[in-house]
C-alpha positions as CSV (number, residue, x, y, z in Angstrom):
1,X,101.3,157.1,150.6
2,X,103.8,155.8,147.6
3,X,105.5,158.4,146.0
4,X,107.1,158.8,142.5
5,X,110.7,161.0,141.0
6,X,108.8,163.8,138.8
7,X,110.6,166.5,136.9
8,X,114.0,166.9,139.6
9,X,113.8,167.9,142.9
10,X,109.6,167.0,143.1
11,X,108.2,163.9,144.2
12,X,104.7,163.1,142.7
13,X,102.5,161.0,145.1
14,X,101.0,158.2,142.8
15,X,97.3,160.0,143.9
16,X,97.9,162.5,141.2
17,X,99.4,160.5,138.4
18,X,95.9,159.2,138.3
19,X,93.9,162.1,138.8
20,X,96.1,163.0,135.5
21,X,95.9,159.8,133.6
22,X,92.9,160.4,134.3
23,X,92.3,164.3,133.4
24,X,94.5,162.6,129.9
25,X,91.7,159.9,129.2
26,X,88.5,162.2,129.1
27,X,90.6,165.0,127.1
28,X,91.3,161.8,125.0
29,X,87.2,160.8,124.4
30,X,85.4,164.4,124.3
31,X,84.5,164.1,127.5
32,X,82.1,161.0,127.0
33,X,80.9,159.3,129.8
34,X,81.2,155.6,129.4
35,X,84.1,155.4,127.2
36,X,85.1,152.6,125.6
37,X,88.4,150.3,127.0
38,X,90.8,148.7,124.7
39,X,94.1,147.0,125.1
40,X,96.5,147.9,122.3
41,X,99.3,146.0,121.1
42,X,102.1,147.7,118.7
43,X,104.4,145.5,116.7
44,X,107.3,147.1,115.6
45,X,107.4,145.6,112.1
46,X,111.4,145.6,112.0
47,X,112.8,143.9,115.7
48,X,109.2,141.9,115.8
49,X,109.4,144.1,120.1
50,X,105.9,143.9,121.1
51,X,104.4,147.2,123.2
52,X,101.2,147.0,125.5
53,X,99.2,149.5,126.4
54,X,95.6,150.6,127.6
55,X,93.3,153.5,125.9
56,X,90.1,154.8,126.0
57,X,88.0,155.7,123.4
58,X,84.9,157.7,123.2
59,X,81.5,156.3,123.2
60,X,80.1,157.7,120.9
61,X,76.0,157.3,121.7
62,X,73.7,159.3,119.9
63,X,71.6,159.3,123.2
64,X,72.0,162.1,125.5
65,X,70.6,160.1,128.5
66,X,73.9,157.9,128.3
67,X,76.6,160.8,127.6
68,X,76.2,164.1,126.3
69,X,79.9,163.9,125.2
70,X,79.3,162.0,122.1
71,X,75.0,162.6,121.3
72,X,76.2,166.4,121.1
73,X,78.1,165.2,118.2
74,X,76.0,163.4,117.3
75,X,72.9,165.9,117.3
76,X,76.2,168.8,115.4
77,X,76.3,165.4,112.9
78,X,72.1,165.1,111.8
79,X,72.6,169.8,111.8
80,X,74.4,169.7,109.1
81,X,72.9,166.5,107.6
82,X,69.7,168.6,107.6
83,X,71.8,171.8,106.6
84,X,73.5,171.0,103.9
85,X,70.3,169.0,101.8
86,X,68.4,172.7,102.4
87,X,71.3,175.7,101.9
88,X,73.7,173.5,99.9
89,X,77.0,172.4,101.6
90,X,79.1,169.4,102.6
91,X,79.5,168.4,98.4
92,X,75.5,169.7,97.5
93,X,75.6,172.7,95.2
94,X,74.0,176.0,96.5
95,X,71.6,176.3,94.5
96,X,69.0,173.4,96.9
97,X,68.1,176.1,98.4
98,X,65.7,177.7,96.1
99,X,64.7,174.8,94.8
100,X,61.0,173.4,96.6
101,X,61.0,172.2,100.4
102,X,58.9,171.5,102.4
103,X,58.3,170.9,106.3
104,X,55.8,168.5,107.7
105,X,54.8,167.0,110.6
106,X,52.7,164.0,110.4
107,X,51.1,162.4,113.9
108,X,49.5,159.1,114.8
109,X,45.7,158.9,115.0
110,X,44.1,158.0,119.4
111,X,44.3,155.0,120.8
112,X,43.2,156.3,124.1
113,X,42.4,159.7,125.7
114,X,45.0,161.5,127.6
115,X,45.9,163.7,130.1
116,X,47.3,166.5,127.3
117,X,47.8,170.6,127.9
118,X,45.6,172.4,125.2
119,X,45.5,175.9,124.0
120,X,43.9,177.8,127.1
121,X,46.1,175.4,129.4
122,X,43.5,172.7,130.6
123,X,43.4,168.7,130.0
124,X,40.0,167.3,129.5
125,X,37.1,170.6,130.8
126,X,34.8,168.7,129.8
127,X,30.9,167.6,131.4
128,X,30.7,164.0,130.1
129,X,29.9,160.2,132.3
130,X,32.4,158.1,132.8
131,X,33.2,155.4,130.9
132,X,32.2,151.3,130.9
133,X,35.5,150.8,133.8
134,X,34.1,153.3,135.9
135,X,36.7,156.3,135.0
136,X,36.5,159.3,134.0
137,X,36.4,161.1,131.2
138,X,36.9,164.3,132.0
139,X,40.1,166.1,133.7
140,X,39.7,169.9,134.9
141,X,43.4,169.8,136.0
142,X,46.3,172.2,134.5
143,X,48.8,170.1,134.1
144,X,52.9,171.8,134.6
145,X,53.8,171.4,131.0
146,X,58.0,169.9,132.3
147,X,57.6,167.3,135.5
148,X,53.8,166.5,135.4
149,X,54.1,162.6,134.9
150,X,49.9,162.1,133.8
151,X,50.7,164.0,130.9
152,X,51.0,161.6,128.3
153,X,48.8,158.8,130.6
154,X,45.5,157.6,129.4
155,X,42.3,158.3,131.1
156,X,41.4,154.9,131.7
157,X,44.2,152.2,130.9
158,X,41.6,149.6,129.8
159,X,40.9,151.9,127.6
160,X,43.9,152.4,125.9
161,X,44.4,150.3,123.1
162,X,48.0,149.2,123.8
163,X,47.8,146.5,120.9
164,X,47.0,149.0,118.5
165,X,49.3,151.4,119.5
166,X,51.9,148.9,119.8
167,X,51.1,147.9,115.9
168,X,51.5,151.1,114.7
169,X,54.8,152.4,116.2
170,X,55.8,149.3,114.5
171,X,54.8,150.1,111.2
172,X,55.3,153.4,111.8
173,X,58.3,153.8,109.2
174,X,56.7,151.5,106.4
175,X,53.4,154.3,106.3
176,X,56.3,156.8,106.1
177,X,57.9,155.2,103.3
178,X,54.6,154.8,101.4
179,X,53.4,157.9,101.9
180,X,57.0,159.7,100.0
181,X,56.0,157.2,97.3
182,X,51.9,157.9,97.0
183,X,53.5,161.5,96.7
184,X,55.3,161.4,94.1
185,X,52.7,159.2,92.3
186,X,50.5,162.6,93.0
187,X,52.9,164.5,91.8
188,X,53.6,162.6,88.4
189,X,50.0,162.7,88.5
190,X,49.0,166.3,88.2
191,X,50.2,166.8,85.2
192,X,48.9,164.2,83.4
193,X,52.4,161.9,83.2
194,X,53.8,158.6,85.0
195,X,56.0,157.7,87.1
196,X,59.3,156.9,84.0
197,X,58.2,160.4,82.7
198,X,57.8,162.1,86.3
199,X,60.6,161.0,87.1
200,X,62.5,162.3,83.6
201,X,61.6,166.0,84.6
202,X,62.0,165.0,88.8
203,X,63.0,163.8,91.7
204,X,61.6,163.9,95.2
205,X,64.2,163.3,97.9
206,X,63.3,163.4,101.9
207,X,64.5,163.3,105.4
208,X,63.1,162.2,108.8
209,X,63.5,161.7,112.1
210,X,60.9,160.1,114.5
211,X,59.5,161.3,117.8
212,X,58.1,159.4,120.5
213,X,54.9,161.1,122.2
214,X,54.5,161.2,126.2
215,X,51.8,159.3,124.9
216,X,54.3,156.5,123.6
217,X,53.3,156.9,120.0
218,X,55.4,157.5,117.6
219,X,54.7,160.8,115.0
220,X,57.3,161.7,112.3
221,X,59.4,165.2,111.1
222,X,60.6,165.1,107.9
223,X,62.3,167.4,105.8
224,X,60.7,167.2,102.1
225,X,62.3,168.4,98.5
226,X,61.5,168.4,95.0
227,X,65.1,168.2,92.5
228,X,65.5,167.6,89.0
229,X,66.6,164.8,86.9
230,X,69.8,164.8,87.1
231,X,69.4,165.3,91.7
232,X,70.8,168.1,93.7
233,X,72.1,170.1,90.8
234,X,69.4,169.9,88.4
235,X,66.5,172.6,88.7
236,X,62.7,171.6,88.9
237,X,60.0,172.3,86.9
238,X,59.1,175.1,86.7
239,X,55.5,173.5,87.3
240,X,56.8,171.5,90.2
241,X,56.4,174.3,93.4
242,X,56.5,174.6,96.9
243,X,53.0,175.3,96.7
244,X,51.6,172.1,94.5
245,X,54.4,169.8,96.7
246,X,52.8,170.7,100.6
247,X,49.3,170.4,98.5
248,X,50.0,166.9,97.6
249,X,52.1,165.8,100.6
250,X,49.0,166.2,102.2
251,X,47.1,165.2,100.1
252,X,48.8,161.8,99.8
253,X,49.3,162.2,104.1
254,X,45.6,161.7,105.0
255,X,44.8,158.7,102.1
256,X,47.9,156.3,102.5
257,X,47.0,153.7,104.8
258,X,49.1,150.5,104.7
259,X,48.1,146.9,106.4
260,X,49.9,145.4,109.6
261,X,50.8,141.4,109.6
262,X,47.0,140.8,111.0
263,X,45.2,142.6,108.7
264,X,45.2,146.2,110.9
265,X,44.8,149.6,109.0
266,X,47.7,151.0,109.7
267,X,47.2,154.9,109.0
268,X,48.2,158.4,109.9
269,X,46.3,160.6,112.3
270,X,44.2,163.8,111.8
271,X,46.5,165.8,112.8
272,X,48.6,167.0,110.1
273,X,51.3,170.2,109.7
274,X,53.0,170.4,106.9
275,X,54.3,174.4,105.9
276,X,57.1,175.5,103.3
277,X,60.0,176.9,103.6
278,X,60.9,179.7,101.9
279,X,63.4,181.5,103.4
280,X,67.2,180.7,105.2
281,X,65.9,181.4,108.3
282,X,63.6,179.2,108.4
283,X,66.0,176.6,106.8
284,X,67.9,176.4,109.7
285,X,64.9,176.4,111.3
286,X,63.9,172.8,110.2
287,X,66.9,171.7,110.8
288,X,67.1,173.1,114.1
289,X,63.8,171.1,114.8
290,X,65.3,167.6,113.1
291,X,68.3,167.6,114.5
292,X,66.8,168.8,118.8
293,X,64.9,164.8,118.3
294,X,68.7,162.7,116.8
295,X,70.2,162.5,120.6
296,X,66.7,161.4,122.1
297,X,65.4,158.3,124.2
298,X,61.7,157.5,124.3
299,X,61.4,159.8,127.8
300,X,64.7,161.3,127.9
301,X,66.0,158.6,131.5
302,X,68.0,155.7,131.6
303,X,65.2,153.4,131.8
304,X,64.0,153.2,127.8
305,X,67.0,153.4,126.6
306,X,68.4,149.5,126.2
307,X,67.4,146.4,124.4
308,X,65.3,144.4,127.3
309,X,66.1,140.5,127.7
310,X,62.9,139.6,130.3
311,X,59.7,140.8,131.1
312,X,60.7,140.8,134.3
313,X,62.8,143.7,133.7
314,X,60.3,145.7,132.2
315,X,58.6,145.2,134.9
316,X,61.4,146.7,136.8
317,X,62.3,149.9,135.0
318,X,61.6,153.6,135.9
319,X,59.9,154.5,133.7
320,X,55.7,155.9,133.7
321,X,53.7,153.6,134.3
322,X,51.9,154.2,131.1
323,X,55.2,153.4,129.4
324,X,55.7,150.6,131.4
325,X,52.3,148.6,130.3
326,X,52.9,149.4,126.2
327,X,56.4,148.1,127.2
328,X,54.6,145.2,127.9
329,X,52.1,145.1,125.7
330,X,55.2,145.3,123.3
331,X,56.1,141.8,124.9
332,X,53.2,140.2,125.2
333,X,53.2,141.1,121.5
334,X,55.7,139.1,120.1
335,X,54.9,136.2,121.2
336,X,52.6,135.6,118.3
337,X,53.2,134.3,114.8
338,X,51.7,136.0,112.5
339,X,53.6,138.9,114.1
340,X,57.1,137.9,113.9
341,X,58.6,139.2,111.3
342,X,57.5,142.9,113.4
343,X,60.9,141.5,115.9
344,X,58.8,143.3,118.2
345,X,60.6,141.5,122.1
346,X,64.0,142.7,120.5
347,X,62.4,146.4,120.3
348,X,60.2,147.0,123.6
349,X,62.1,149.0,125.4
350,X,61.4,151.5,121.6
351,X,57.7,150.7,122.3
352,X,57.3,148.7,119.3
353,X,59.6,151.2,116.9
354,X,62.5,149.6,114.8
355,X,63.1,151.6,111.7
356,X,65.7,153.8,112.6
357,X,65.8,157.2,114.2
358,X,67.0,159.4,111.5
359,X,67.0,159.0,108.2
360,X,67.4,160.1,104.5
361,X,66.5,158.9,100.8
362,X,70.8,159.2,99.1
363,X,70.2,162.4,97.3
364,X,68.6,164.5,99.8
365,X,72.5,165.2,100.9
366,X,76.4,164.2,102.4
367,X,76.2,160.7,104.5
368,X,77.1,160.5,108.0
369,X,80.1,158.2,107.4
370,X,81.0,161.5,105.3
371,X,81.2,164.1,108.1
372,X,82.3,161.5,110.2
373,X,85.2,160.6,107.9
374,X,86.6,164.6,107.0
375,X,86.7,165.6,110.9
376,X,89.2,162.0,110.8
377,X,91.1,163.5,108.5
378,X,90.9,166.5,109.8
379,X,92.3,164.9,112.8
380,X,95.6,163.5,110.3
381,X,95.4,166.6,108.4
382,X,99.8,167.4,109.8
383,X,101.0,164.3,109.7
384,X,103.1,163.3,106.2
385,X,102.1,160.9,103.7
386,X,105.0,159.2,103.9
387,X,104.3,158.4,107.4
388,X,104.5,154.4,107.8
389,X,102.4,153.7,111.2
390,X,103.5,149.9,112.9
391,X,101.6,147.4,113.7
392,X,98.3,147.7,116.1
393,X,95.8,144.8,117.7
394,X,93.1,145.9,120.2
395,X,91.4,143.5,122.5
396,X,88.2,145.1,124.1
397,X,88.8,145.6,128.5
398,X,85.4,147.4,128.9
399,X,83.5,150.7,129.9
400,X,84.0,153.5,131.3
401,X,86.6,154.7,133.8
402,X,87.0,152.2,136.8
403,X,87.1,156.0,138.8
404,X,84.4,157.9,139.7
405,X,86.9,161.1,139.9
406,X,86.8,160.1,136.0
407,X,82.8,160.3,135.2
408,X,83.2,163.4,137.3
409,X,85.7,165.4,135.3
410,X,83.4,164.1,132.4
411,X,80.9,165.7,133.5
412,X,82.4,169.0,134.1
413,X,84.7,168.9,130.7
414,X,81.3,168.1,128.9
415,X,79.1,171.3,130.5
416,X,82.6,173.4,129.9
417,X,82.5,172.3,126.0
418,X,79.2,173.2,126.1
419,X,78.7,176.6,127.8
420,X,81.5,177.4,125.2
421,X,80.0,176.4,122.2
422,X,77.1,178.2,123.3
423,X,78.6,181.2,123.9
424,X,80.5,181.3,120.5
425,X,77.3,180.9,118.9
426,X,75.8,183.7,120.6
427,X,78.6,185.8,119.5
428,X,78.7,184.8,115.7
429,X,75.4,186.1,116.2
430,X,75.8,189.4,117.6
431,X,78.2,189.6,115.1
432,X,76.3,188.9,112.6
433,X,73.7,190.9,113.6
434,X,76.7,194.1,114.1
435,X,77.6,193.8,110.5
436,X,74.0,193.9,109.7
437,X,73.2,196.7,111.6
438,X,76.6,198.6,110.0
439,X,75.9,197.7,106.5
440,X,72.8,198.7,107.3
441,X,73.3,202.1,108.5
442,X,75.7,202.6,105.2
443,X,73.2,202.4,103.0
444,X,70.7,204.9,104.2
445,X,74.1,207.5,104.7
446,X,74.6,206.8,100.9
447,X,70.5,207.5,99.9
448,X,70.9,210.7,101.5
449,X,70.7,214.0,99.7
450,X,74.2,215.6,98.3
451,X,73.7,218.3,99.7
452,X,72.5,216.9,103.5
453,X,75.5,216.6,105.7
454,X,75.7,213.2,106.6
455,X,77.6,211.0,108.7
456,X,78.8,207.9,108.3
457,X,80.0,205.1,110.5
458,X,82.4,202.0,109.7
459,X,81.8,198.7,110.6
460,X,83.8,197.8,113.5
461,X,86.9,195.8,112.5
462,X,85.4,192.3,114.7
463,X,82.4,193.4,112.6
464,X,83.8,192.7,109.3
């Protein structure tokens, strides 16, 4: 085994040096599972000397199925994006915490009965005759919530309207934007205001995330907030309350519809939930709910992660038979001339959904770019302003670590960081509870009569 001289008196094998290089790359990429390998050429401005070096940078992929480490950072950014719009911070005033807000969940209509879990744990406990294809229309099983592949699949694949489901997914983003537009019109009409007059008194901002259900259909989770005419820095009028916002959003969702390119009417399903966000705790839970789905793929696996180039690739995809048939329907509909603008084949891996996973109105909160920029500035905070950086040229070499040990190191480091983050979060919550308990004990002692002996327990320095 070839060896090289390391520290004085120490011989280090090439295998150990390779291990150290892998560990360095894993740490530099933050535990990225699939880093980008670059070749850099550094040019000395004075001498013209060139120095070549290979390095790896994080892939920054949002999908947890591809990279747990990078998706965890994206999820954290999504949480800050949602939280700053409900509680303030990241450039928004804290007054937005008092503005009317609601959390809404809008679902797709039914395109055929599917296996599910009802409130009593059963699927379809009914006594009905078979369908026209001689398939049962009842299911008396109690499906396992985690690993039962039957969940979401249709009771009869021939009765399930795959083509209509594909068109609904493709039009879901447009339907949401049309719903928000109708919400603004209804809010103005409730006070007898035109749209121009409404904009002079209030604004409506929103953030939404799209989640794909097990049946393959997209549904929307959204936070909707009302502001004053100047945006988040101004208060909305007194008549624009959370109750009115929730009432008009329900009405807008139930009355809004759009036409697909083939003249098919697209509208929301019957399952609709709109809840007010009255407290800081509710705002944090809503933001966490939004962030939870920001890194999810269609089925949470590798099968539907990347775009398909051929129909045969869909047939070979490792997913359920129902989702595979769904993707095939997307691919086949993509050849129809009237649906060309939907670019369905490019989105067969997302079952026809072509919109961004998470979107927001401009005035809702900060942006992903601003969060990444702040993180970059923090990383170079110790570099003096007068430092002149050399010239660099970059070239793409490939992906990954080139060694299976690197992938195992990245997996270990990502799990370690996630566990450490969880422990620190739990410790912060415990400290907050301890501080609140100490403050409550002090308040109780202060309310005792003066002639009553009392024992004061001061909060610990850690709690303070």
